[in-house]
N, C-alpha and C positions, 0 to 999 in steps of 0.2 A: 244730253242727247245720247241715243244709242244708234250705232250704225251696224246693221246686219249685213254681213259680207261673206263671200266665199273667195278663197285665194285665187288670184289670177282671173277673176271675173270682172264684170263691168263696175262692180262696187268699188274697185280700186280708185276710180276717178273721184268720187266724193270723199273717199278716205284721204287722198292727196290734198284735196281742197280744204278739208277740215284742218289738216296740219299746216297748210299755207296760211290759213286764217288764225291759227293759234287758239281755236275754240276747244273747250273741254268736251270730251265725248268718251263713250265706252264702246269697245268693239265686241260684237257678238258673232261668233262664227256659225255658219250654216253648212250642213252637209247637203249638197245639192241632190244626192241620190235618196237619202232617207228623209230629208226635210226636217231633221232634228237640229236643234241649236245647242250651243255650248251652255245655255241656261237650263237645258233639260226640258224645254217645251217644243212643240211643233212650230216650225216657222210659218205654217199655214194659218196659225192663229194670229200671226202678225200681219202677214201679207197673203191673202187667199190666192193671189196670182201664182205664188209658189217660187218666185225668182227674186234674187237680189238685184239691186240694193233696196233696202228699206231703211228709212230714217225715222226713229221714234223721238218725237219732241218731248220736252219736259212737261208739257201739258197733256201728254198722252196721244196727241194726234200722230198719225202715221202717214208719211209721205213716201211715195214710190215713183219710179221712172227717173232714170238718171238725169236727163236735161232739166226736169223740174227741181230735183234735189240740188243740183249744182247751182242753179240760179237763186234758189231760196237761201242757200248757204252764203253765196256771194253778197246777197243783200243784207245779211246780218252784220256784215262789217264792210260797208261800202268804201271806207277809206283805204282798204287793201287793193281796190281797183282790179279785182278779178273778173268783174263784169261791169259794163257801162250802166249808168242809171236808167231805171225804168222810165219809159216815155220818150227816150231819145232815139234818134235814128241809129246810133251806134248799137243800142240794145236790140233793135230789130235785126241788124246785121249779125249780132251774136246768135239770136234765135234762128236765123237762116242757117248759120254755120252749124249749130247744134243739131238742127233738123237734118242737115246733110250727113253729118257724122252718124246719127242714130239710124237713119233710113237707108243710106247708101253704103256706109262703111260697116257699121255694127251689124245691121240686119243683112247686109250684102254678103258678109262672110260667115254668118252664123250657121247656114246649112252645111258648111264644110266640116263642122264638128260631127255631123251625123254619119254613123257607119252604115246606115241603111241606104244612103244615096250612092248609086253606082259611080265609079271613077270617071266614066265618060260624061256623065251629067255634071260632076264636079268640075271637069275641065271647062265646060260651058259657063258655069258660074264664075270660075276664076277669070275667064276671058273678060267678062263684064266688069268684074271686080278690079282687074288690072287697069281698066280705063278710068275708074274712079280714082285709083292711086295716081295715075298719070295727071289727073286734074289737081290733086292735092300737091303733087310734086311741083307742078308749075306755080301754084300759089306760094309755096314756101321757098322757091328759088331766090326770090328777091327780099325775103324777110324771115326773121327767126321764128315768129309765132303767127298763128292763124289770123289774129286781128291786131297785129302790131306789137303788143306787149303780152307777156304771159298771162293767161286767164283760164277760166274753167273749160273752155273748148279745147285747149291744149292738153289739159289733164285727161279729158275724155278721149281725144284722138290717140294720145300716147297709150292709153290702156288698151284700146282696140287693136292698134298696130302691134302691140306686144304679143298678140296671138299668132302672128304670121308664121313663125317657125313651125307651129303645129300643122300648118297647111302646106309645108314645104315651099313657102314663098320667101324668097330672099330679098329683104328690104334694101340691100345694097344696089339692086337694079334701079332704084329711085334715089339718086344721090342726095337731093334736098331732104327727102323723108328720112334717110339714114342719118343725116346730120341732126335733124329734128329729134329723132329718138335718142341719140347720144346726148343732146343738149338737155332734154327733159329728164332723161335717166340719171344725169349727174346732179340733179337738184337734191339738196339735203332732205327735203320733205318726201320726195319720191323714194329715196333709199330707206328712209325711216318707215314709211308706210309698208313697203315690201317686207322689211325685216320684221315689223310688228305682226303682219299677217302670217308669216311663216312661224312665228313664235307662239301664236295663239293655238292652244291645244285643239287637236282634231276631235270631232264629235263621233 
């Protein structure tokens, strides 16, 4: 498999999961501005949507969208228990959680990256975003991980929350979330993924 990634992007979550599962894969770096890859081809040939992550399977199929990639990977090695089995109520809860992270946390903070959005508008976005973080903080107050044990949703949430310093949002305001970030960040697979992405030559 090949994982097309950009450092510090949402592609970090499937990268972490690949390492958690011990699956063989190749990293291909994408320049988000030029859309060129470290292979020397245009990323748009791989994913016409133009954004990471994209996972190219050994049969040539291309899978995009983080929540879909994460669940696909987890199902390749169900004994690792990074996702509940398909068809179970617990799997529905995972899908609910992934949908919340992607629509309310990931999409909720993405506009803050834009330099075209006035600061007063960003303040309104942050106000709503903070309420979502309040909800997550309450969820994690009484447990270490989103669904009880470490799983794909935690890798995704960790990735998105790692962007908060770029928006001048201090995670320490949410004590449970701060502990969560420290807990996930200390995992060997997370440290290895971050180091590997930094070591991959820029395009």
